[in-house]
C-alpha positions, 0 to 999 in steps of 0.5 A: 541485429537483435530482434526488437521483440526480444526485449519486450518479451523478456520484460513480459517473461520477468513480470510472469516469473516474478508473479509466479514466485510471489504467489507461490510464496503467498500460498506457502504462508497463507493460514487459510487452506482455501486461500492457499489453494487460490494462490497456488492456482494463480501461481500455476497460471503465471507459470503457464504465462511464463512458459509461453514467453520462454517458448517465444524467446527461444523461437527467436533464438534468445538466451533465456536465463532463470534469474532469482525473484527480484528483492521486491518479491522476496521482501513482500514474501517475508512480510506476508510470512510475518504479518499475513497475506492480508498485509501485503495483498493490496500492494501485490495487486497494485504492483501487478497492475502497474507491471502490466501497464508498464509492459503492455503485453500482446496476449492474443497468442495465449489467451488460454494460458493467461490468468490475471492474478488480481481478477482471481483474488478480486472476490477475496477480502482479507480483514479490512484493518490490514488492507493498506497497512504497509502503505500507511506505515511507510507514509507515516514514517516518511511524514515523520522523517521529513517534518522532523529533519525540517524542524531540526535543520531550522533550529540548527540554521538559527544557531541555537544551542544543541540543547535547544535543537534536541528539545525541539526535535523531541517535541516535534517527534512527540507532537507529530506522533500524537497528532498523526495518531489522533487524526487517524483515530478520528478518520477511522471513527468518522468513517465508521460512523458514516457508514454505520448511519448509511447502513441504519438508513438502508435497514429502515428502508428495507423494513418499511418497503421491502419490495423497493429493496427487491427491485434495487437488488434486482437492478444491481444484478441486471447492471452486472449483466444478469438477465431480468428474470434471473436478476428478479429471482435472485433478488427475491431469494436474497430478500427472504432473509433481511440480513442477507438483503441488507448485507448485499445492499451495503457491499454493493452500494457502499463498497464495504464489509458491514462486519468491519467498517474500516478496521480498528481505530485504535490499531490505526492510531497506534500504528500511525504514532509508532511509525511517525516516531520511527521516521522522526527519530533519525534526524534528532538521534545524533544530538543525544551523543554529540553537538555542534557542527558534528551533530548537524552533519551526523543528523544528515547522515542518519536522515539519509539512512532513514530515507533509504529505509523509507525508499525501500518501503516505498518501492514495495508498493509503487513498483518503482526501482529502488534507486529511483525511490531513494533518489526521489526521497533524497531530493524531497527531503533535501529541499525541505531541510534546505528551505527550513535551514535557510528560514531558520538562519534568516530568522536567527539573524534578524532576531539576535541582530 
């Protein structure tokens, strides 16, 4: 009978090997030499973790193969090469955390080897504008596809002509993309204005009562575990330069980098517009070429292709399997399309008599 520990250890080994491969790829494409060294150290630590589990499995007599990294790992490596490591790092950290929650690991036997990757990079901040771009892009494309397939199916259910369906689909694409872009622009700008007001208030407080700022900074470092004397000494040292003191307060109190404040509003708006339009074009594209029931069924087919692509993107940042992501995406989209088709058919029957 197979030892019940084997399956658990194999899962642990898979996680560590995947992390090793991923951070090795990030080290290879990182533009910052210092960051590349950090990624290489993490990869070496994950390699040590993998070696530990491989040794335990061999002790149990299990066959230990050397599988290639999963598709998700290769995809993240490719995205990091194209767009930079900052583009994928929030997803990488989220996935690593999810993997370790999904696969509880008893590391009591190799505490000296274990290197938590997310802890090693916690101090590093890439540009805020790229922080969650992958996730926002996928969700924007998903919104575009689901909303426009619902609109197209509703118009088709109402038995309107092909020209009307096409016009409605294009109107939905343009209106939705503009709405998403404007909403993202306002969101980023509002966030920037809020943080700027908070920074201004703290700067004025430091100018009026610098001793209060020293006490506040000392309290922050005491909360982090530093002794009272050391915390006060460090706070006084930081407060010798008002800009440094303000930077410390903003980072610790607000959790933001004062030089960035959420990234570019225009970049966020353009990205939202493009990705919403990308998702929205799938259900309407067939109506450019064919009509009638053929166009409707072709629209279902292109919509399925679109949702598969979006599901692939979703699986990158959720850590879920590709089959699960596609199935979930298919169910959600099908329900939305079926409801709007039924409502459209009902309204079309009532209105036309």
